[in-house]
N, C-alpha and C positions, 0 to 999 in steps of 0.2 A: 577420466574418459573425457574427451573434448564433446562438444556439443555439436549437432548438425544446423538446430533452428532453436529461438529462444523458447518454441514451444515444449522443448525438453528441457529446460531448465525448472528444476522443483522450486525455485523463488518464485518463477514467473506464476506456477500452476497456483501455489498458494497465495499470490497476490491477487489473482484472479477469483479465486473463492473466495477471499477477504471482499472484495469489490462487490460480489453478488450478495454476499452476506450483508453488507453494511446498508446495499441499495433496498435490498429486503426489508430492512428492520426500520428504515427509513420512510418506507413507501407513503405510509400512511400519517407521517407526522406533520403537523399544520405549523410546526418550526421552520418556515419555507427558506429562509436564509442558511440556516444551520444544515437543514436537510441537503441544500444544494452544495454547500461548502464540503459536507462530509463525503457525499457521494462522487463529486469531483475529483477530491484528493485522493479516495480509495481508488478510484478509476484510473486515477494518474500514476499510481505506482507501477500496475502490470503495464500500462502502456507506454511509460518511459522505458522500463526493460525491453520491451519489444522493439521501442523505437532504436534504442542505441544499440541494441543487437545487429540489428539490419543497417547500421551505417556503413559498416565495413573497416572499421578502424578500433584498435584497443582505446586511444584517446577519446574519440567519440562514445565509445560504449562506456568507459570510464564517467565521462561527463554526465551522460545520461543516466548512470545508475547513483550518481551522485543526486541527481534531480528527483530520482525515485525516493532516494532517503529522505530527502526534504518533504515530501509528499507523504511520507511516513510519519514524520515528526508533526507536520500539520494535522494529519487524521488523529495521531494521540492526542493531541491538544483539545481537538473539538470531540474525542470522546470522553475525555475528562469534563468537559462542559456540557455534553451532553447527560452525563450520568448525574451532575449534579442538578441538572434541571428535573431530574427521576422519571417524570411521565414519559420522556423519549426514550431511554435506554436505562433500564434498571442498573444500579451499581455493579451488582455480580455480573451481568452478563457485559458491562462495559470493561470489566476488569480483565474477564476472558480476552475480549478482544485487544485490549490494550498489550497483552501478554504476546497475543498472535502478531501483532504490527511490530513489536519489538524483536521478535524472533525474525520476522522478516526485514528489519533493518541490519540486523547482525549478520543474517544471511548475504545481503547486499554488501556489506563492508568486507566479508570474506571474500567474495565476488570479485570487489574492485581490488583486494589485495592480490587474489590470482592473476589481475590482469596488468597489474604493475610491473 
């Protein structure tokens, strides 16, 4: 089934939920640089899906989906770092979030393939 708007895409919905969770988890962190980077990369995933969908061409959509995948890779890296710092995000919670980011990346890759 074709989508009418980016809001219909399950990958966008999951990316939004992930961004909310990351921002909530990091809200009280005193690791300001990491907090800022993680919030930005998490928000960037959903934002790039939306922006690409609204561009009006498959080529642009694919380009922004690839940017979203890059932001997902950034976030995974930041989650690994945050979990090693321990006090920011416990390793078990980071592991669950990393799994979710990997699933979102796989969904993005599937969407890219479907648009080529």
